[in-house]
Phi, psi and omega in degrees: 000153177249151174231145176261124179246136170274124182227137178301141184307320181298324180279325177298317180293325177293328176298315185277344174266358174088359182275349177235111183249006175226135174249123184268145180217142173283326178236143183240166183304143176265340178247158179294129179234132180255331185224142178246130173265127187262116173261112176280116185291183184305143010272357181287309176053048180216158173275119188250351180170195181207163174212155176274147176271120178275324183193149170250130180241125177235119185210171168293158190299320181297314180293319180299315180297315180300321181287335191239351191301327184298327182236033184285328184075007180221167177276162177297320178299316179297317179305308183288330176289325177298318182266020181311132180068016175250146176266328182234160178213175183230144175229134174261118175281122185278125176266223180300137180245155174220111175268129181290142176295321177238121178300152181251144176279131185298310182292312184294314186270335184240345179069027181226166174259161184299131176281152175297317181236291179207165173210150177279144176247000000 
């Protein structure tokens, strides 16, 4: 199954340049997902690529940061502010990536509007 994730453009670009190998989420998929379609949110507002899920990690925040910090693509301060008031978090280990040569329009190509977090396709 595929899921569409809304990701801030700065983090989406780090995914495709290889400097961010984990995508953090407060809530994680309830169904098995093998591939993620990346929607770069405003101001880009386009689907720019996809990646395979290598692993899902769900841990308390301290353990999650220790396991992922080397390839997080974010600062420790940003990590803890993102998960503010949460005890646990989730990280998607990014596998093979494919950046599209031409970005795709979400409504035109997928027939959906941007999800707040994620949606199944």
